[in-house]
N, C-alpha and C positions, 0 to 999 in steps of 0.2 A: 481779813481784809485788813489794811496797813491802819486804817482808822480804830481798828480793836487794840493795837499796839500802844501803850503809855508813850505819849510824844516826846519825852526822854529817852525813849528806848529804842526809838526809830532810827534806823542807819544814818541820815543824814544830819538828824539833831545829836545824835550818838558822837558822831565825828567832830561835831563843833565842839562838843564839850570834851571829848578824851584825847580827840586828834587821832588820824587814821590807825596808829599804834593800837589803839582800843578796840579795834574792831575785830570781828572773827571773819574767816575768808568769805563768807557768805554775805556777811555785812559790807564787807568792802567791794564785792561786787553790785551789791544791791544799789550801793549810791552809783556808780556808772550806769546801771540800767535805768535808774531814775524813777521810772514808772512801770505797774503792772499793766496786766490785761482785767478783763471781766472774768471775777474771781479767784484771780491769781496775782498777789501783790508781787511788788519785785524782790522782796527778801526770800519768799517761796520759790520765785523763777532763779533767782541766783542759786540756790539750793539744787534744783532741778539741773542747773548746770555744770557744777561739782560734781552730781552723782550720773552725770551721763559720761565722764572720762572712765576709761576702763584701764586696770593694770596692763603694764607697769607705770603708766602715766595717770596717776589719780590727782584729785583735787585740783588746786591751781595749775601745777603743770599740766595736767591734762589738757587745759584750755589750749595750748600750744598745737596740740595734736588732732583737736576738733576741725572737721571741715565745717563751710559756711553752711552747708547742707545738713548736716548734721545738728549745727547750734539752731537753725531755723526749724526743727521738728519741734522744739519745746516751745508749747503754747505761748504766744506773746511776743516771741522774738522773731522779728523780722530780718530783712536783709540788713538795716542801718545797725539795730541792736547787734546782730553777730558780727557785722565787720568790726563794730566798735571792740568787742570782745576779742577778733582776732589780733587786731591791732594792739590791743593791751597785753596778749602773750608775746606777739614781737618786739614789743617796747621792753618788756622785763628781760627778755634775753638779751638784747643790745645793750642795755643798761648794765647788766650783769658783765659783760664782754670789755665795755668801755672802765669798768671799776678794775677788773684784772689785767688790762692793758697798762696801768700806770707803773706795775711791778714787773712788766715783761722783760726778760733777758733771755735771748735765744741759746746763750750757754748754760742756762738754768733750768732744767727740764721740767720740774715742779711749776715754775711762772707760765712757760710754754703752754705746759698741760692745762693749768687755771685758765689761761685765755682763750684758748680753743675749745674748752670744755663745753662751756653754754652754746658754742655754734654746733659743736657735733654730739653732744651726747642724746640731743633730741630726735637725730637722724633716724629714720627707720630702715634706710641701707645704708652699707658700709661705701665711704668715701675716701680716696687715700689724695692727701695733698700734699703737693711740694713747695716749700717754701725758699726762697734763692734769698741768699745771703752774702753781703760784700767781705771784705778782709776784715772788717772788726766786727762782724757777724751781727750785722744790722741789716734791717729788712729791706729788701730790693723790690720783690715782687712774689707772687705766688700762684700755682695753678692747680685746679681738679684734674688728676691723671687719668683717674678711672670712678665711676660711680657702679653700686653693684658690688659682687664677690671682688677682693682683692686677692688676683690670682696672677702668680708670676708670668704666666704664657698669655696674660692679656696685656700686660704692662710692657710699652715700647720704650726701652732705655735711651734708644736712639732719638726720640722725640723729647723725653724728659731732659736730655742734656743738651738737645739743641735749642730749647726753651732755655735752659740755666745759661748757655752762651749767649743768646740773643740779649738777655739780660745783664750779662757781664757778673755773672755769679760767681764768686770764689767758693763758696760752700753751698750746700743744701741741708734741708730738712725735711724729713718725710713725718706726716700726721695722718692717721686714719682712725677711724672709729669701730668701736664692735656695738651693734644693736643690742646682743645681749645684755650690755653691760658690763660684762667680764672682759679687762684688757688683756688676759694671759694671751700671749701668742700662739697663732697656731703654725702647722709646718709651713703653710703659703706663705705668712707672714716672714717665717725666718727665710724662706727662699728669695722671697722680694727683696728683703733687707740684704742679704748675701749678695745679690744680683748687682743691685743699684751701688753698693759698694765697692764692689770689684771693679765696676765700670768707673766710678768716680774717680779710683784712685789711678788708674789706667789715664784718666784726661786730666787729672790734677784740679778736680771739682769733687773734693771728699764729700762724703756725706757723715755730716757732725751726730746724728741722732735720728733714730725713728721710735715716735711717740704714738701709742697707741691708747685711745682715749675709751675709758668706759663709763659708767654711771657714777659719777664723782670719785673716779680713781682712774690712775692710768698706768701703762708700763713704758718705761723708758730702756732701749737697748743699749745708751751709754751709761747710765746708772746700774744697769745690769752687767756692766763690763763685756758685753758682748759687741760693742763696737769701741774700737780704740782713737 
């Protein structure tokens, strides 16, 4: 029980003394959970949450991938605590994206990858996103073109460029993720890139880049000089 832990070592009191940076992952979660249940204190409960996450999404990152049902299987975690934990996962992703947005420049692939990394590296399915830009390569709009396998035969270039025209886009940028974590382009990725680039050249709405998001890494067709 929590009472058996010296007062100064209890998560809440330890946070008051050292600040949140002085807490372990389980201690941070214990502060959020606040209370345990019969026979299980909040620190033990927090440890169970971290252990529930499975590879490749382990530890704190794994919370983002746990369903409410999975969280509620842990003794002492009901709907309220489960929803709190889910919100923490979502909040962390949004905070990371906001931080990356400060340095976002659409002509610099590394900044684009950094911004969209937190949004897409957690996804368990492939998503292909089209970002529409103005004459100064500034953001106008974005649209998810496909969800699932990125396949050239499933992508309608007509719909993609109609959307670009509706938003008065001058340039477009493709971004998609590889759930495996490896951003190396596949033959289908190459086919999609070639098809969209050719259509864009004909319509005067060039494809400025196709960036593939992996797990903390990315691949840029422009950086690799496969898009001029």
